[in-house]
C-alpha positions in Angstrom: -32.1 -5.7 -35.5 -30.6 -3.6 -32.8 -30.1 0.1 -33.7 -27.0 0.3 -31.5 -25.1 -1.8 -34.0 -25.8 0.7 -36.7 -24.8 3.7 -34.8 -21.4 5.2 -35.6 -20.8 6.1 -31.9 -21.4 2.5 -30.7 -17.8 1.6 -31.7 -16.4 4.4 -29.7 -18.5 3.5 -26.7 -17.6 -0.2 -27.0 -13.9 0.8 -27.3 -14.2 3.0 -24.2 -16.0 0.2 -22.2 -13.3 -2.4 -23.1 -10.5 0.0 -22.2 -12.0 0.9 -18.9 -12.7 -2.8 -18.1 -9.1 -3.7 -18.9 -7.8 -0.8 -16.8 -10.1 -1.8 -13.9 -9.0 -5.4 -14.1 -5.3 -4.4 -14.1 -5.9 -2.2 -11.1 -7.6 -5.1 -9.3 -4.7 -7.5 -10.1 -2.1 -4.9 -8.8 -4.1 -4.4 -5.7 -4.4 -8.1 -5.0 -0.6 -8.4 -5.5 0.0 -5.6 -3.1 -2.3 -7.1 -0.5 -0.6 -10.5 -0.6 3.0 -9.4 -0.9 4.6 -10.9 2.2 7.8 -8.9 2.1 5.9 -5.7 1.8 3.7 -6.6 4.7 6.7 -7.5 6.9 8.4 -4.2 6.0 5.3 -2.3 7.0 5.0 -4.2 10.3 8.7 -3.5 11.1 8.3 0.2 10.2 5.2 0.4 12.5 7.1 -1.3 15.4 10.0 1.1 14.9 7.7 4.1 14.9 5.9 2.9 18.0 9.2 2.4 19.9 10.5 5.8 18.8 7.2 7.4 20.0 7.5 5.6 23.3 11.1 6.7 23.7 10.2 10.3 22.9 7.3 10.2 25.4 9.6 8.7 28.1 12.2 11.4 27.5 9.6 14.2 27.5 8.0 13.0 30.7 11.4 12.7 32.5 12.4 16.2 31.6 8.9 17.7 32.4 8.5 16.0 35.7 12.1 16.7 36.6 11.6 20.4 36.3 8.6 20.6 38.7 
């Protein structure tokens, strides 16, 4: 017979292990959903493209004022 089955703390440990396993599984499912969400991916790509174009525009304006003053 296994002594772990007779221990009073084994129930607590088993409960903790099950809860952690379920939480980890839930996290994995949420992560998988986020990674495959097409709309979210498209929004991120659009935001990145907008940020890159804004940075290029800022750089263009900065260079035109800096070189114009020399």
